[in-house]
C-alpha positions in Angstrom: 0.2 -0.2 0.0 1.2 3.3 -0.7 0.2 6.3 1.1 1.1 10.0 -0.3 0.7 13.3 1.2 -2.0 15.6 -0.3 -3.3 18.6 1.7 -6.0 20.9 -0.1 -6.2 24.5 1.1 -8.0 26.9 -1.0 -9.2 24.4 -3.9 -6.2 23.3 -4.3 -4.8 19.8 -3.8 -0.8 20.3 -2.8 1.6 17.4 -2.3 4.3 17.5 -0.3 7.1 19.7 -2.7 4.1 21.8 -2.8 3.6 22.4 0.6 7.3 22.8 1.5 6.7 25.8 -0.7 3.7 27.4 0.7 5.7 26.9 4.4 8.6 28.8 2.7 7.2 31.6 2.0 4.8 31.9 5.2 7.5 31.6 7.3 9.9 33.4 4.9 12.3 30.5 5.6 15.7 30.6 3.5 16.5 26.6 2.1 19.4 26.9 4.3 16.1 27.1 7.4 14.3 24.3 5.9 17.6 22.1 5.8 18.6 22.4 9.1 14.9 21.9 10.9 14.6 18.6 8.8 18.3 17.7 8.9 18.5 17.4 5.2 21.2 19.0 2.5 20.4 22.4 1.4 21.5 20.8 -2.3 18.3 18.3 -1.4 16.0 21.2 -0.3 16.6 23.3 -3.8 15.6 20.0 -6.2 12.6 19.4 -4.2 11.6 23.6 -4.6 12.9 23.9 -7.9 10.7 23.3 -11.2 9.3 20.0 -12.0 10.0 20.6 -15.7 13.6 20.4 -14.9 15.9 17.5 -14.8 17.1 18.0 -10.8 13.8 18.3 -9.1 13.2 15.7 -7.0 9.4 15.0 -5.4 9.7 15.4 -1.9 9.3 12.4 1.0 5.8 12.8 2.7 7.6 12.7 6.0 10.1 15.7 4.8 6.8 17.9 5.2 5.5 17.2 8.2 9.1 17.0 9.7 9.2 21.1 8.9 4.8 21.4 9.5 5.7 19.9 13.4 9.4 22.3 13.2 7.4 25.1 12.7 4.7 24.3 15.4 7.1 23.3 18.1 9.1 27.1 17.0 5.7 28.5 16.9 4.8 27.0 20.5 8.4 28.1 22.1 10.5 25.7 21.6 13.7 24.8 19.6 13.6 21.7 17.6 17.0 22.2 16.9 17.9 22.6 20.8 16.4 19.8 22.8 15.9 19.6 26.3 16.8 17.2 28.4 13.9 16.2 30.3 14.2 17.3 33.6 13.3 14.6 36.7 10.4 16.7 37.4 9.8 16.5 33.8 9.8 12.0 33.8 6.3 10.8 32.6 6.7 7.8 35.1 6.3 9.8 38.0 3.2 11.8 36.9 1.9 8.5 36.3 2.4 7.3 40.5 0.5 10.3 41.1 -2.7 9.4 39.2 -2.8 6.1 41.4 
C-alpha cells in the first residue's frame, strides 16, 4: 500500500513539495533554514523546490513536509526544535503516572 500526502488548501490539492514551498513562503524561510529544521542538505531542499520540468527536480518525501510543519509548530509554541531540552526529574512521565494512582 502506498500513501502519498496531499492537502487541500483554498481548493487546491497540494503534495509534499507544494506544502514545503508554501511553508517556506509563509514563514519566510531560507533553503538553509528548511535543511537545518528537517536534517537534510541544502541541495536536497533546492531539488524539492525546483521546477518539476527540470532534471534536478525531486519529489519530496511526505515525512519532509510533516517534519517541517512539526518543527515550525514547535517554534510557534516557544520550543527550539534544534535544541532539544534535557528532561529533568520533574518532567519524568513515570512520576506523573504514580501521581494518578
